[in-house]
Biopython code that builds the backbone (N, CA, C, O; Angstrom):
import numpy as np
from Bio.PDB.StructureBuilder import StructureBuilder

atoms = [
    (1, "MET", "N", (12.413, 0.159, 45.606)),
    (1, "MET", "CA", (12.995, 1.073, 44.785)),
    (1, "MET", "C", (12.486, 1.105, 43.482)),
    (1, "MET", "O", (12.464, 0.079, 42.802)),
    (2, "VAL", "N", (11.878, 2.692, 42.865)),
    (2, "VAL", "CA", (11.669, 2.754, 41.959)),
    (2, "VAL", "C", (12.790, 2.786, 40.756)),
    (2, "VAL", "O", (13.691, 3.613, 40.903)),
    (3, "ARG", "N", (12.821, 1.850, 39.420)),
    (3, "ARG", "CA", (13.677, 1.671, 38.384)),
    (3, "ARG", "C", (13.360, 2.843, 37.419)),
    (3, "ARG", "O", (12.221, 3.046, 36.998)),
    (4, "ARG", "N", (14.337, 3.532, 37.124)),
    (4, "ARG", "CA", (14.289, 4.792, 35.958)),
    (4, "ARG", "C", (14.317, 3.619, 34.882)),
    (4, "ARG", "O", (14.826, 2.499, 34.861)),
    (5, "ARG", "N", (13.416, 4.494, 33.848)),
    (5, "ARG", "CA", (13.609, 4.152, 32.587)),
    (5, "ARG", "C", (13.921, 4.859, 31.607)),
    (5, "ARG", "O", (13.657, 6.055, 31.735)),
    (6, "ASP", "N", (14.575, 4.418, 30.306)),
    (6, "ASP", "CA", (15.014, 5.528, 29.385)),
    (6, "ASP", "C", (13.747, 5.865, 28.439)),
    (6, "ASP", "O", (12.831, 5.096, 28.149)),
    (7, "THR", "N", (13.905, 7.068, 28.072)),
    (7, "THR", "CA", (12.818, 7.405, 27.298)),
    (7, "THR", "C", (12.892, 6.445, 25.900)),
    (7, "THR", "O", (13.990, 6.279, 25.369)),
    (8, "ILE", "N", (11.813, 5.891, 25.393)),
    (8, "ILE", "CA", (11.875, 5.703, 23.974)),
    (8, "ILE", "C", (11.856, 6.715, 22.905)),
    (8, "ILE", "O", (10.980, 7.570, 22.780)),
    (9, "PRO", "N", (13.129, 6.525, 21.957)),
    (9, "PRO", "CA", (13.238, 7.888, 20.908)),
    (9, "PRO", "C", (11.677, 8.061, 20.373)),
    (9, "PRO", "O", (10.757, 7.312, 20.703)),
    (10, "GLU", "N", (11.578, 9.072, 19.579)),
    (10, "GLU", "CA", (10.701, 9.552, 18.987)),
    (10, "GLU", "C", (10.905, 8.883, 17.627)),
    (10, "GLU", "O", (9.930, 8.377, 17.072)),
    (11, "HIS", "N", (11.964, 8.855, 17.129)),
    (11, "HIS", "CA", (12.107, 7.971, 15.630)),
    (11, "HIS", "C", (13.647, 7.324, 15.934)),
    (11, "HIS", "O", (14.578, 7.829, 16.562)),
    (12, "PHE", "N", (13.559, 6.029, 15.257)),
    (12, "PHE", "CA", (14.680, 5.132, 15.253)),
    (12, "PHE", "C", (15.160, 5.128, 13.942)),
    (12, "PHE", "O", (14.496, 4.488, 13.128)),
    (13, "ASN", "N", (16.472, 5.873, 13.442)),
    (13, "ASN", "CA", (16.924, 5.698, 12.355)),
    (13, "ASN", "C", (16.882, 4.536, 11.394)),
    (13, "ASN", "O", (16.878, 4.662, 10.170)),
    (14, "SER", "N", (16.846, 3.241, 12.141)),
    (14, "SER", "CA", (17.121, 2.109, 11.008)),
    (14, "SER", "C", (16.439, 1.069, 11.857)),
    (14, "SER", "O", (16.209, 1.266, 13.050)),
    (15, "ALA", "N", (16.085, -0.155, 11.164)),
    (15, "ALA", "CA", (15.298, -1.277, 12.282)),
    (15, "ALA", "C", (16.695, -2.069, 12.956)),
    (15, "ALA", "O", (16.514, -2.960, 13.787)),
    (16, "GLU", "N", (17.777, -1.765, 12.630)),
    (16, "GLU", "CA", (18.831, -2.139, 13.355)),
    (16, "GLU", "C", (19.075, -1.664, 14.532)),
    (16, "GLU", "O", (19.641, -2.294, 15.426)),
    (17, "GLU", "N", (18.520, -0.124, 14.637)),
    (17, "GLU", "CA", (18.664, 0.775, 16.037)),
    (17, "GLU", "C", (17.453, 0.506, 16.862)),
    (17, "GLU", "O", (17.464, 0.625, 18.087)),
    (18, "ALA", "N", (16.455, 0.159, 16.206)),
    (18, "ALA", "CA", (15.108, -0.036, 16.902)),
    (18, "ALA", "C", (15.479, -1.367, 17.560)),
    (18, "ALA", "O", (15.113, -1.593, 18.714)),
    (19, "GLY", "N", (16.245, -2.317, 16.812)),
    (19, "GLY", "CA", (16.339, -3.709, 17.490)),
    (19, "GLY", "C", (17.102, -3.702, 18.633)),
    (19, "GLY", "O", (16.867, -4.509, 19.532)),
    (20, "LYS", "N", (18.386, -2.527, 18.748)),
    (20, "LYS", "CA", (19.258, -2.942, 19.770)),
    (20, "LYS", "C", (18.493, -2.189, 20.910)),
    (20, "LYS", "O", (18.741, -2.548, 22.061)),
    (21, "PHE", "N", (17.729, -1.340, 20.741)),
    (21, "PHE", "CA", (16.739, -0.620, 21.823)),
    (21, "PHE", "C", (15.991, -1.579, 22.324)),
    (21, "PHE", "O", (15.825, -1.583, 23.544)),
    (22, "TRP", "N", (15.462, -2.457, 21.626)),
    (22, "TRP", "CA", (14.373, -3.328, 22.315)),
    (22, "TRP", "C", (15.004, -4.620, 22.581)),
    (22, "TRP", "O", (14.458, -5.330, 23.425)),
    (23, "ASP", "N", (15.879, -4.971, 22.104)),
    (23, "ASP", "CA", (17.068, -6.089, 22.940)),
    (23, "ASP", "C", (17.363, -5.621, 24.537)),
    (23, "ASP", "O", (17.609, -6.534, 25.325)),
    (24, "THR", "N", (17.351, -4.645, 24.896)),
    (24, "THR", "CA", (17.926, -4.176, 26.229)),
    (24, "THR", "C", (16.627, -3.397, 27.125)),
    (24, "THR", "O", (16.726, -2.832, 28.214)),
    (25, "HIS", "N", (15.328, -3.586, 26.225)),
    (25, "HIS", "CA", (14.682, -2.856, 26.992)),
    (25, "HIS", "C", (13.239, -3.915, 27.053)),
    (25, "HIS", "O", (13.064, -4.664, 26.093)),
    (26, "SER", "N", (12.449, -3.929, 27.966)),
    (26, "SER", "CA", (11.572, -4.653, 27.717)),
    (26, "SER", "C", (10.006, -3.550, 27.474)),
    (26, "SER", "O", (9.759, -2.526, 28.110)),
    (27, "ALA", "N", (9.095, -4.218, 26.295)),
    (27, "ALA", "CA", (7.776, -3.505, 26.111)),
    (27, "ALA", "C", (7.108, -3.316, 27.153)),
    (27, "ALA", "O", (6.362, -2.342, 27.254)),
    (28, "ALA", "N", (7.263, -4.254, 28.159)),
    (28, "ALA", "CA", (6.213, -4.327, 29.252)),
    (28, "ALA", "C", (6.558, -2.826, 30.298)),
    (28, "ALA", "O", (5.689, -2.125, 30.818)),
    (29, "ASP", "N", (7.977, -2.633, 30.390)),
    (29, "ASP", "CA", (7.782, -1.432, 30.934)),
    (29, "ASP", "C", (7.394, 0.120, 29.960)),
    (29, "ASP", "O", (7.782, 1.220, 30.354)),
    (30, "TYR", "N", (6.829, -0.009, 29.065)),
    (30, "TYR", "CA", (6.499, 1.111, 28.261)),
    (30, "TYR", "C", (4.892, 1.032, 28.165)),
    (30, "TYR", "O", (4.267, 1.884, 27.533)),
    (31, "ARG", "N", (4.291, 0.021, 28.792)),
    (31, "ARG", "CA", (2.881, -0.098, 27.842)),
    (31, "ARG", "C", (1.699, 1.148, 28.450)),
    (31, "ARG", "O", (0.492, 1.200, 28.215)),
    (32, "ASP", "N", (2.589, 2.129, 29.339)),
    (32, "ASP", "CA", (1.621, 3.366, 29.497)),
    (32, "ASP", "C", (1.980, 4.366, 28.419)),
    (32, "ASP", "O", (1.335, 5.406, 28.284)),
    (33, "GLU", "N", (3.030, 4.043, 27.637)),
    (33, "GLU", "CA", (3.189, 4.661, 26.310)),
    (33, "GLU", "C", (2.804, 4.607, 25.194)),
    (33, "GLU", "O", (2.739, 5.479, 24.328)),
    (34, "MET", "N", (2.432, 3.167, 25.190)),
    (34, "MET", "CA", (1.988, 2.274, 23.986)),
    (34, "MET", "C", (0.309, 2.723, 23.434)),
    (34, "MET", "O", (-0.561, 2.846, 24.296)),
    (35, "GLU", "N", (-0.023, 2.940, 21.998)),
    (35, "GLU", "CA", (-0.873, 2.936, 22.144)),
    (35, "GLU", "C", (-1.351, 1.913, 20.749)),
    (35, "GLU", "O", (-0.625, 1.634, 19.795)),
    (36, "GLU", "N", (-2.862, 1.443, 20.978)),
    (36, "GLU", "CA", (-2.940, 0.258, 19.627)),
    (36, "GLU", "C", (-3.069, 1.131, 18.694)),
    (36, "GLU", "O", (-3.471, 2.294, 18.741)),
    (37, "LYS", "N", (-2.613, 0.345, 17.639)),
    (37, "LYS", "CA", (-2.987, 0.818, 16.196)),
    (37, "LYS", "C", (-3.876, -0.346, 15.259)),
    (37, "LYS", "O", (-3.929, -1.527, 15.604)),
    (38, "GLU", "N", (-4.470, 0.115, 14.186)),
    (38, "GLU", "CA", (-4.988, -0.852, 13.606)),
    (38, "GLU", "C", (-4.160, -1.060, 11.947)),
    (38, "GLU", "O", (-4.183, -0.175, 11.092)),
    (39, "ILE", "N", (-3.620, -2.112, 11.807)),
    (39, "ILE", "CA", (-3.269, -2.218, 10.586)),
    (39, "ILE", "C", (-3.732, -3.127, 9.798)),
    (39, "ILE", "O", (-4.458, -3.999, 10.275)),
    (40, "GLU", "N", (-3.428, -3.123, 8.490)),
    (40, "GLU", "CA", (-3.707, -3.892, 7.229)),
    (40, "GLU", "C", (-3.054, -4.413, 6.487)),
    (40, "GLU", "O", (-2.349, -3.681, 5.793)),
    (41, "PHE", "N", (-2.971, -5.870, 6.279)),
    (41, "PHE", "CA", (-1.925, -6.429, 5.394)),
    (41, "PHE", "C", (-2.595, -6.753, 4.011)),
    (41, "PHE", "O", (-3.722, -7.235, 4.122)),
    (42, "ASP", "N", (-2.197, -6.609, 2.913)),
    (42, "ASP", "CA", (-2.400, -7.168, 1.433)),
    (42, "ASP", "C", (-1.362, -8.409, 1.215)),
    (42, "ASP", "O", (-0.178, -8.329, 0.888)),
    (43, "ILE", "N", (-2.010, -9.391, 1.442)),
    (43, "ILE", "CA", (-1.090, -10.816, 1.466)),
    (43, "ILE", "C", (-1.213, -11.710, -0.024)),
    (43, "ILE", "O", (-0.948, -12.877, -0.310)),
    (44, "ARG", "N", (-1.842, -10.343, -0.945)),
    (44, "ARG", "CA", (-1.969, -11.156, -2.211)),
    (44, "ARG", "C", (-0.602, -11.387, -2.990)),
    (44, "ARG", "O", (-0.356, -12.334, -3.738)),
    (45, "LYS", "N", (0.057, -10.556, -2.733)),
    (45, "LYS", "CA", (1.493, -10.835, -3.642)),
    (45, "LYS", "C", (2.550, -11.550, -2.326)),
    (45, "LYS", "O", (2.827, -11.367, -1.140)),
    (46, "ARG", "N", (2.836, -12.338, -3.320)),
    (46, "ARG", "CA", (3.587, -13.774, -2.815)),
    (46, "ARG", "C", (5.011, -13.258, -3.181)),
    (46, "ARG", "O", (5.181, -12.459, -4.102)),
    (47, "THR", "N", (5.968, -13.724, -2.461)),
    (47, "THR", "CA", (7.673, -13.594, -3.011)),
    (47, "THR", "C", (8.159, -15.329, -2.671)),
    (47, "THR", "O", (7.859, -15.940, -1.645)),
    (48, "PHE", "N", (8.797, -15.760, -3.582)),
    (48, "PHE", "CA", (9.236, -17.321, -3.597)),
    (48, "PHE", "C", (10.841, -16.993, -4.036)),
    (48, "PHE", "O", (11.273, -16.171, -4.844)),
    (49, "LEU", "N", (11.430, -17.808, -3.316)),
    (49, "LEU", "CA", (12.818, -18.057, -2.939)),
    (49, "LEU", "C", (13.166, -19.024, -3.898)),
    (49, "LEU", "O", (12.942, -20.217, -3.688)),
    (50, "VAL", "N", (13.842, -18.507, -5.219)),
    (50, "VAL", "CA", (14.396, -19.664, -5.858)),
    (50, "VAL", "C", (15.829, -19.518, -5.919)),
    (50, "VAL", "O", (16.374, -18.418, -5.826)),
    (51, "PRO", "N", (16.541, -20.756, -6.094)),
    (51, "PRO", "CA", (18.026, -20.342, -6.315)),
    (51, "PRO", "C", (18.525, -20.330, -7.743)),
    (51, "PRO", "O", (18.143, -21.114, -8.612)),
    (52, "VAL", "N", (19.392, -19.391, -7.899)),
    (52, "VAL", "CA", (19.709, -18.642, -9.021)),
    (52, "VAL", "C", (21.186, -19.269, -9.246)),
    (52, "VAL", "O", (21.991, -19.273, -8.314)),
    (53, "ASP", "N", (21.540, -19.845, -10.633)),
    (53, "ASP", "CA", (23.243, -20.112, -10.750)),
    (53, "ASP", "C", (23.943, -18.663, -10.279)),
    (53, "ASP", "O", (23.274, -17.646, -10.464)),
    (54, "GLY", "N", (25.045, -18.562, -9.779)),
    (54, "GLY", "CA", (25.906, -17.585, -9.752)),
    (54, "GLY", "C", (26.387, -16.604, -10.875)),
    (54, "GLY", "O", (26.580, -15.392, -10.777)),
    (55, "ARG", "N", (26.536, -17.428, -11.976)),
    (55, "ARG", "CA", (27.170, -16.768, -12.730)),
    (55, "ARG", "C", (25.581, -15.709, -13.795)),
    (55, "ARG", "O", (25.648, -14.604, -14.334)),
    (56, "ILE", "N", (24.790, -16.350, -13.732)),
    (56, "ILE", "CA", (22.909, -15.736, -14.095)),
    (56, "ILE", "C", (23.177, -14.603, -13.067)),
    (56, "ILE", "O", (23.253, -13.443, -13.471)),
    (57, "TYR", "N", (23.319, -14.894, -11.790)),
    (57, "TYR", "CA", (23.203, -13.616, -10.913)),
    (57, "TYR", "C", (24.155, -12.603, -10.900)),
    (57, "TYR", "O", (23.725, -11.484, -10.621)),
    (58, "LEU", "N", (25.546, -12.738, -11.173)),
    (58, "LEU", "CA", (26.618, -11.926, -11.661)),
    (58, "LEU", "C", (25.738, -11.017, -12.843)),
    (58, "LEU", "O", (25.352, -9.852, -12.753)),
    (59, "LEU", "N", (25.583, -11.911, -13.889)),
    (59, "LEU", "CA", (24.984, -11.254, -15.084)),
    (59, "LEU", "C", (23.925, -10.192, -14.609)),
    (59, "LEU", "O", (23.972, -9.040, -15.038)),
    (60, "ALA", "N", (23.051, -10.571, -13.791)),
    (60, "ALA", "CA", (21.910, -9.941, -13.762)),
    (60, "ALA", "C", (22.345, -8.649, -12.790)),
    (60, "ALA", "O", (21.917, -7.530, -13.073)),
    (61, "LYS", "N", (22.930, -8.788, -12.010)),
    (61, "LYS", "CA", (23.843, -7.780, -11.253)),
    (61, "LYS", "C", (24.322, -6.797, -11.931)),
    (61, "LYS", "O", (23.985, -5.642, -11.671)),
    (62, "LYS", "N", (25.170, -7.088, -12.893)),
    (62, "LYS", "CA", (25.827, -6.085, -13.607)),
    (62, "LYS", "C", (24.702, -5.432, -14.953)),
    (62, "LYS", "O", (24.848, -4.359, -15.538)),
    (63, "GLN", "N", (24.025, -6.061, -15.093)),
    (63, "GLN", "CA", (22.875, -5.419, -15.748)),
    (63, "GLN", "C", (22.140, -4.422, -14.992)),
    (63, "GLN", "O", (21.911, -3.295, -15.434)),
    (64, "ALA", "N", (21.642, -4.981, -13.456)),
    (64, "ALA", "CA", (20.988, -3.662, -12.670)),
    (64, "ALA", "C", (21.493, -2.852, -12.198)),
    (64, "ALA", "O", (20.859, -2.017, -11.553)),
    (65, "GLU", "N", (23.000, -2.787, -12.361)),
    (65, "GLU", "CA", (23.651, -1.622, -11.876)),
    (65, "GLU", "C", (23.750, -0.463, -13.342)),
    (65, "GLU", "O", (23.790, 0.758, -13.199)),
    (66, "ALA", "N", (23.769, -0.959, -14.303)),
    (66, "ALA", "CA", (23.889, -0.409, -15.494)),
    (66, "ALA", "C", (22.470, 0.539, -15.757)),
    (66, "ALA", "O", (22.257, 1.710, -16.073)),
    (67, "LYS", "N", (21.758, -0.485, -15.487)),
    (67, "LYS", "CA", (20.240, 0.348, -15.649)),
    (67, "LYS", "C", (19.919, 0.944, -14.350)),
    (67, "LYS", "O", (18.769, 1.383, -14.333)),
    (68, "HIS", "N", (20.388, 1.057, -13.558)),
    (68, "HIS", "CA", (19.949, 1.800, -11.940)),
    (68, "HIS", "C", (18.689, 1.033, -11.459)),
    (68, "HIS", "O", (17.677, 1.590, -11.035)),
    (69, "SER", "N", (18.841, -0.139, -11.557)),
    (69, "SER", "CA", (17.683, -1.171, -11.206)),
    (69, "SER", "C", (18.099, -1.842, -10.339)),
    (69, "SER", "O", (19.142, -1.428, -9.832)),
    (70, "THR", "N", (17.460, -3.252, -9.730)),
    (70, "THR", "CA", (17.631, -3.851, -8.718)),
    (70, "THR", "C", (17.909, -5.437, -9.550)),
    (70, "THR", "O", (17.366, -5.739, -10.613)),
    (71, "VAL", "N", (18.701, -6.159, -8.920)),
    (71, "VAL", "CA", (18.723, -7.489, -9.565)),
    (71, "VAL", "C", (17.347, -8.475, -9.620)),
    (71, "VAL", "O", (17.062, -9.285, -10.502)),
    (72, "GLU", "N", (16.613, -8.157, -8.438)),
    (72, "GLU", "CA", (15.144, -8.736, -8.671)),
    (72, "GLU", "C", (14.278, -8.359, -9.782)),
    (72, "GLU", "O", (13.564, -9.204, -10.322)),
    (73, "LYS", "N", (14.301, -6.943, -10.214)),
    (73, "LYS", "CA", (13.571, -6.274, -10.983)),
    (73, "LYS", "C", (14.060, -6.958, -12.438)),
    (73, "LYS", "O", (13.213, -7.442, -13.189)),
    (74, "ILE", "N", (15.400, -6.962, -12.758)),
    (74, "ILE", "CA", (15.812, -7.564, -13.742)),
    (74, "ILE", "C", (15.634, -8.798, -14.038)),
    (74, "ILE", "O", (14.986, -9.000, -15.064)),
    (75, "ILE", "N", (16.159, -10.064, -13.226)),
    (75, "ILE", "CA", (15.410, -11.360, -13.346)),
    (75, "ILE", "C", (13.986, -11.572, -13.374)),
    (75, "ILE", "O", (13.417, -12.495, -13.956)),
    (76, "ASN", "N", (13.432, -10.614, -12.677)),
    (76, "ASN", "CA", (11.848, -10.753, -12.862)),
    (76, "ASN", "C", (11.227, -10.486, -14.173)),
    (76, "ASN", "O", (10.234, -11.087, -14.582)),
    (77, "THR", "N", (11.847, -9.568, -14.809)),
    (77, "THR", "CA", (11.430, -9.041, -16.188)),
    (77, "THR", "C", (11.663, -9.790, -17.186)),
    (77, "THR", "O", (10.841, -9.984, -18.082)),
    (78, "LEU", "N", (13.345, -10.528, -17.119)),
    (78, "LEU", "CA", (13.512, -11.477, -18.091)),
    (78, "LEU", "C", (12.841, -12.588, -18.103)),
    (78, "LEU", "O", (12.643, -13.240, -19.129)),
    (79, "LEU", "N", (12.271, -13.024, -16.506)),
    (79, "LEU", "CA", (11.492, -14.491, -16.362)),
    (79, "LEU", "C", (9.950, -14.016, -17.176)),
    (79, "LEU", "O", (9.527, -14.853, -17.973)),
    (80, "ASP", "N", (9.441, -13.229, -17.070)),
    (80, "ASP", "CA", (8.343, -12.718, -17.231)),
    (80, "ASP", "C", (8.211, -12.828, -18.754)),
    (80, "ASP", "O", (7.362, -13.566, -19.255)),
    (81, "ARG", "N", (9.134, -12.021, -19.556)),
    (81, "ARG", "CA", (9.118, -11.780, -20.908)),
    (81, "ARG", "C", (9.245, -13.544, -21.607)),
    (81, "ARG", "O", (8.445, -14.174, -22.299)),
    (82, "GLU", "N", (10.444, -13.876, -21.122)),
    (82, "GLU", "CA", (10.656, -15.326, -21.699)),
    (82, "GLU", "C", (9.435, -16.495, -21.407)),
    (82, "GLU", "O", (9.187, -17.372, -22.234)),
    (83, "LEU", "N", (8.788, -16.381, -20.239)),
    (83, "LEU", "CA", (7.657, -17.417, -20.113)),
    (83, "LEU", "C", (6.446, -17.029, -20.863)),
    (83, "LEU", "O", (5.693, -17.822, -21.427)),
    (84, "ILE", "N", (6.328, -15.836, -20.827)),
    (84, "ILE", "CA", (4.875, -15.370, -21.976)),
    (84, "ILE", "C", (5.118, -15.799, -23.235)),
    (84, "ILE", "O", (4.265, -16.424, -23.866)),
    (85, "ARG", "N", (6.360, -15.493, -23.744)),
    (85, "ARG", "CA", (6.811, -15.873, -24.900)),
    (85, "ARG", "C", (6.413, -17.161, -25.442)),
    (85, "ARG", "O", (5.868, -17.389, -26.522)),
    (86, "THR", "N", (6.871, -18.199, -24.265)),
    (86, "THR", "CA", (6.651, -19.465, -24.700)),
    (86, "THR", "C", (5.221, -20.267, -24.333)),
    (86, "THR", "O", (5.022, -21.469, -24.507)),
    (87, "GLU", "N", (4.190, -19.194, -23.725)),
    (87, "GLU", "CA", (3.360, -20.132, -23.423)),
    (87, "GLU", "C", (2.611, -20.313, -24.633)),
    (87, "GLU", "O", (1.715, -21.156, -24.683)),
]
sb = StructureBuilder()
sb.init_structure("model")
sb.init_model(0)
sb.init_chain("A")
sb.init_seg("    ")
for serial, (resi, resn, name, xyz) in enumerate(atoms, 1):
    if name == "N":
        sb.init_residue(resn, " ", resi, " ")
    sb.init_atom(name, np.array(xyz, "f"), 0.0, 1.0, " ", f" {name:<3s}", serial, name[0])
structure = sb.get_structure()
């Protein structure tokens, strides 16, 4: 008996949607529809996870919202300014 398979969507609207599809489907069943792609990664930029006091985070979040920015950008800018000043 030949098993009928669902069509792979042309585009997924989110990573979560793609995850739900592939959680219930096997890539092995779709090998004939897949093509090899060559990709490159630039791994020079690294991200380090550093614990931040909750009060500092909330202050940065408030400032980020006021400046239509992100908490990450606000904290990185402040640290960069402070660390360059103390060199």
